[in-house]
C-alpha positions in Angstrom: 11.3 9.7 2.5 11.3 6.0 1.9 8.0 4.0 2.0 8.1 0.2 1.9 5.0 -1.5 0.5 4.4 -5.1 1.2 2.6 -6.7 -1.7 3.2 -6.2 -5.4 -0.4 -6.0 -6.8 -2.1 -3.2 -8.6 -2.6 -1.1 -5.5 1.2 -0.9 -5.0 1.5 -0.2 -8.8 -0.8 2.8 -8.6 1.2 4.3 -5.7 4.2 4.6 -8.0 3.1 7.8 -9.9 2.0 9.4 -6.7 5.3 8.6 -5.0 7.2 10.2 -7.9 5.1 13.4 -7.7 5.7 13.6 -3.9 9.4 12.8 -4.2 9.0 9.6 -2.2 11.3 6.7 -2.7 8.8 3.8 -3.0 10.1 0.3 -2.5 8.0 -2.9 -2.9 8.3 -6.4 -1.5 6.6 -8.4 -4.3 5.4 -12.0 -3.9 6.8 -13.0 -7.2 8.5 -11.9 -10.4 6.4 -10.0 -13.0 3.7 -8.7 -10.6 1.8 -5.5 -11.3 4.1 -3.3 -9.2 7.3 -4.8 -10.7 8.5 -1.3 -11.7 9.1 -0.5 -8.0 9.9 -4.0 -6.7 13.2 -3.9 -4.9 12.8 -7.4 -3.4 10.9 -10.5 -4.2 10.0 -12.8 -1.2 7.6 -14.4 1.1 5.6 -11.8 3.1 4.7 -14.4 5.7 8.3 -14.9 6.6 9.5 -12.5 9.3 13.2 -12.6 8.4 12.4 -11.7 4.8 10.1 -8.9 5.7 12.5 -7.5 8.3 15.4 -7.5 5.7 13.2 -5.5 3.4 11.9 -3.1 6.1 15.2 -2.0 7.7 15.9 0.4 4.8 12.6 2.3 4.8 11.0 4.9 7.0 7.6 3.4 7.2 5.9 0.2 6.1 2.4 0.0 4.5 0.5 -2.5 2.5 -1.0 -3.5 -0.9 -3.2 -6.0 1.0 -4.1 -7.0 4.6 -2.8 -10.5 4.7 0.6 -10.1 6.5 0.5 -12.4 9.6 0.3 -10.8 13.0 3.6 -12.3 14.1 5.4 -10.7 11.2 3.7 -7.3 11.9 4.7 -7.6 15.6 8.3 -8.3 14.6 8.4 -5.1 12.6 7.0 -3.1 15.5 9.5 -4.8 17.9 12.3 -3.6 15.6 11.0 0.0 15.9 9.8 0.2 12.3 6.6 2.3 11.9 3.8 0.1 10.5 0.8 1.9 9.2 -1.9 0.8 9.6 -0.7 -1.0 12.8 -1.1 -4.6 13.8 -4.1 -3.8 16.0 -6.1 -2.2 13.2 -5.0 -4.9 10.7 -6.1 -7.7 13.0 -9.6 -6.4 12.7 -9.4 -6.2 8.9 -8.0 -9.7 8.8 -10.8 -11.4 10.8 -14.5 -10.6 10.1 -15.6 -12.0 13.5 -13.2 -9.7 15.3 -14.4 -6.8 13.1 -18.0 -7.4 14.0 -17.2 -7.7 17.7 -15.1 -4.4 17.7 -17.6 -2.4 15.6 -20.4 -3.5 17.9 -18.4 -2.5 21.0 -18.0 0.9 19.4 -21.8 1.2 19.0 -21.5 1.4 15.2 -24.3 0.1 12.9 -23.8 -3.4 11.6 -26.2 -6.2 10.4 -27.5 -8.5 13.1 -24.8 -11.2 13.5 -23.6 -14.1 15.5 -20.5 -16.2 16.0 -21.5 -19.8 15.1 -19.3 -22.7 16.2 -21.5 -25.6 15.1 -24.2 -26.4 12.5 -26.8 -26.4 15.2 -26.0 -22.8 16.2 -26.1 -21.8 12.5 -29.5 -23.5 12.0 -30.8 -21.7 15.1 -29.6 -18.3 13.7 -31.2 -19.1 10.3 -34.6 -20.0 12.0 -34.5 -16.7 13.9 -33.9 -14.6 10.8 -36.6 -15.7 8.4 -35.1 -18.9 7.3 -32.1 -17.4 5.6 -28.7 -16.0 6.5 -25.4 -14.8 5.1 -22.5 -17.0 6.2 -18.9 -15.8 5.9 -15.5 -17.4 6.6 -13.7 -15.2 9.1 -10.5 -15.0 7.2 -9.4 -14.9 3.6 -12.6 -14.0 1.7 -12.7 -11.2 -0.8 -14.5 -10.3 -4.1 -17.4 -12.6 -3.2 -15.2 -15.5 -2.0 -15.9 -17.0 1.4 -19.5 -15.6 1.4 -22.7 -17.7 0.9 -26.4 -17.1 1.3 -27.8 -20.2 2.9 -31.0 -21.7 4.2 -29.4 -24.6 6.0 -26.1 -25.3 7.8 -25.6 -28.2 5.4 -24.8 -25.7 2.6 -21.5 -24.8 4.5 -20.7 -28.1 6.1 -17.3 -28.2 4.5 -16.5 -24.7 6.0 -17.2 -26.0 9.5 -14.8 -29.0 8.7 -12.1 -26.7 7.3 -12.0 -24.2 10.2 -11.6 -27.1 12.7 -9.0 -28.8 10.6 -6.9 -25.6 10.1 -7.2 -24.6 13.7 -8.3 -21.1 12.7 -11.0 -19.1 14.4 -13.1 -22.2 15.1 -16.3 -20.4 14.1 -18.1 -18.9 11.1 -19.8 -15.5 11.0 -23.6 -15.6 10.4 -25.4 -12.4 9.5 -28.9 -11.3 8.7 -29.6 -11.1 4.9 -29.9 -7.3 4.6 -32.5 -6.0 2.2 -30.8 -3.0 0.7 -31.5 -0.4 -1.9 -27.9 0.0 -2.9 -24.3 -0.4 -1.8 -22.2 2.6 -0.8 -18.6 3.3 0.2 -17.1 6.0 2.3 -13.4 6.6 2.0 -11.4 8.6 4.5 -7.7 9.1 5.2 -6.2 9.5 8.6 -2.6 10.4 9.6 -0.9 9.4 12.9 -1.3 12.9 14.3 -5.1 12.5 14.0 -6.0 14.7 10.9 -8.7 12.9 9.0 -10.3 13.9 5.7 -13.1 12.3 3.6 -14.0 12.0 -0.1 -17.6 12.2 -1.3 -19.7 9.2 -0.5 -19.9 6.9 -3.6 -22.3 4.2 -4.9 -20.8 0.9 -5.9 -22.3 -1.7 -8.3 -21.3 -5.3 -7.7 -21.4 -8.1 -10.2 -21.0 -11.7 -8.8 -19.5 -10.2 -5.7 -16.9 -8.1 -7.5 -17.0 -4.3 -7.8 -18.0 -3.4 -11.4 -18.7 0.3 -11.3 -18.4 3.3 -8.9 -20.3 6.5 -9.2 -19.0 9.6 -7.3 -20.7 11.2 -5.6 -23.5 8.6 -4.9 -26.6 9.9 -6.6 -29.3 11.3 -4.3 -27.0 11.0 -1.2 -26.9 14.6 -0.1 -28.0 15.4 3.5 -28.7 12.7 6.1 -27.2 9.7 4.2 -24.0 11.4 3.3 -23.6 12.9 6.8 -24.3 9.6 8.5 -21.8 7.7 6.3 -19.1 10.3 7.0 -19.8 10.1 10.7 -19.5 6.3 10.6 -16.3 6.3 8.7 -14.7 8.9 11.0 -15.7 6.9 14.0 -14.2 3.7 12.6 -11.0 5.4 11.7 -10.6 6.9 15.2 -12.0 4.0 17.1 -9.8 1.4 15.4 -6.8 3.8 15.2 -6.4 3.4 11.4 -3.7 5.3 9.6 -3.7 5.6 5.8 -6.7 5.2 3.6 -9.8 3.4 5.1 -12.7 2.2 3.0 -16.0 1.6 4.8 -18.4 -0.4 2.6 -22.0 0.2 3.5 -25.6 -0.9 2.9 -28.4 1.6 2.5 -31.3 -0.5 3.5 -34.9 -0.4 2.4 -35.9 0.7 5.9 -33.5 3.7 5.7 -30.7 2.3 7.8 -27.0 2.6 6.9 -25.0 -0.5 8.0 -21.4 -1.3 7.8 -20.7 -4.3 5.5 -16.9 -4.5 5.2 -13.7 -2.5 5.9 -10.5 -2.2 3.9 -7.5 -0.5 5.5 -5.7 0.5 2.3 -6.5 2.1 -1.0 -9.7 0.5 -2.3 -11.4 -0.2 -5.6 -14.2 2.2 -4.6 -11.7 5.0 -4.5 -10.0 4.5 -7.9 -12.2 7.3 -9.3 -10.3 9.8 -7.1 -7.1 9.4 -9.2 -8.7 11.4 -12.0 -11.8 12.9 -10.3 -10.5 14.5 -7.1 -7.9 17.1 -6.0 -6.0 14.4 -4.2 -6.3 10.8 -5.3 -6.4 8.0 -2.8 -2.9 6.7 -3.6 -1.2 10.1 -3.0 -3.3 10.6 0.1 -2.3 7.2 1.4 1.3 8.0 1.1 0.8 11.4 2.7 -1.1 9.8 5.6 1.4 7.0 6.4 4.3 9.5 6.3 2.3 11.9 8.6 2.3 14.6 6.0 -0.5 17.2 5.7 -3.4 15.6 3.9 -4.6 17.0 0.6 -8.0 18.4 -0.4 -10.7 15.9 -1.5 -12.8 18.2 -3.7 -13.9 17.0 -7.1 -12.9 18.3 -10.6 -16.3 17.8 -12.0 -19.9 17.1 -10.8 -19.6 13.4 -11.6 -16.9 10.7 -11.9 -17.6 7.1 -12.9 -15.1 4.3 -12.6 -15.7 1.0 -14.5 -13.5 -2.0 -13.9 -12.1 -4.0 -16.8 -12.9 -7.6 -15.7 -11.4 -10.5 -17.5 -10.0 -8.5 -20.4 -9.8 -9.6 -24.1 -10.2 -13.3 -24.9 -7.1 -13.0 -27.2 -4.1 -10.7 -26.8 -3.5 -8.2 -24.0 -4.9 -4.9 -22.8 -2.2 -3.2 -24.7 -3.5 -4.6 -28.0 -6.9 -3.0 -27.4 -5.6 0.3 -26.0 -5.2 2.3 -29.3 -8.7 1.7 -30.4 -10.2 2.4 -27.0 -8.2 5.7 -26.6 -9.1 6.8 -30.1 -12.8 6.2 -29.6 -13.0 7.7 -26.1 -10.5 10.5 -25.8 -12.0 11.9 -22.6 -11.7 8.6 -20.7 -8.6 7.8 -18.5 -7.2 4.2 -18.7 -5.3 2.5 -15.9 -3.9 -0.9 -16.9 -2.6 -3.2 -14.2 0.0 -5.1 -16.2 -1.9 -8.4 -15.7 -2.6 -11.2 -18.2 -6.3 -11.6 -18.9 -8.4 -14.3 -17.4 -12.2 -14.6 -16.6 -13.2 -12.4 -13.7 -9.8 -10.9 -13.1 -9.4 -7.2 -12.5 -6.9 -6.2 -15.2 -7.5 -2.4 -15.2 -10.1 0.3 -14.9 -11.3 3.4 -16.8 -12.6 6.7 -15.4 -14.7 9.4 -16.9 -15.6 12.7 -15.4 -18.1 15.4 -16.5 -21.2 17.4 -15.8 -23.9 15.0 -17.1 -24.1 11.7 -15.3 -25.7 9.8 -18.2 -23.0 10.9 -20.6 -20.2 10.1 -18.1 -21.7 6.6 -17.4 -22.0 5.9 -21.1 -18.4 7.0 -21.9 -16.9 4.9 -19.0 -18.9 1.8 -19.9 -18.2 2.1 -23.6 -14.5 2.5 -23.1 -14.3 -0.5 -20.7 -16.3 -2.6 -23.2 -13.5 -2.1 -25.8 -11.3 -4.4 -23.7 -13.9 -7.1 -23.1 -14.4 -10.3 -25.1 
């Protein structure tokens, strides 16, 4: 079984141990030398070039992804060659374009914030006036980890975005949404294989700092019953309705008026699922490989009542993660470290730690304290 992964980032890197355990030959098309998944990089090249991607893909049984940015013409070229692409171009098109995502989710009758396609500053100002004088504006493509998202009270605050989308000939519009008043952010991960089998992990709570995921608590505290059932139903409906194969992360808002709304989608392993590597029977990276190969999916039960994942953001001001590892491991022997092989810089995800246990306060403390060993 040969799986080709387009993209050489940390998600591809974390598929490597799972591939070894499953006996899968994992091959990676990396964007450059020395990337996180260099251990499995069999080719370095431009993922936006169809000829490069086709030369990589002809020796594998299925293609999957470290990210969702491969252009549609390249994806279609793979399909035309008879190479299985999972998730497929149709699903990835929705992940690549936030306006298309909102349109399709609305067509499926799934809960999303009130939104509008705005093609001019006047249309945006009209939306803002109808929503209490404030709106969230997003660029349709390319935004992640807080980039391409602004809370605005006037179209003038995104005037350069309107100019850019016209100049680049992209979607020709921005996405405007209501500013959702929420209690907390949640994420529901599921995995689906081509034959239709779908499984879900427990609903988790995510904590964001400056638009970047900082912590994940699994399961989400006080989420049993209606909220958990609703989140699971939403994620299953998204996976089936959009024909997603592999791991799907549905990021959600739990609002102050008790709604559960879809915020974003990721059609690949996701930061909110990293805890599952150490906290669940089947981690998300193993499950993703099972799913794209159409193998039976693994159980998603947990090893302990609680699991907490904390990202290492930025890393040490001097030296590397490896320099801090001995001290961190000595001080926190129950915590698992996953380093991404990246050089530190402010705000960059360079690794994460996971702790599991029976007492949530103790688990949170251990995870945070271990991550702090690598900061500053």
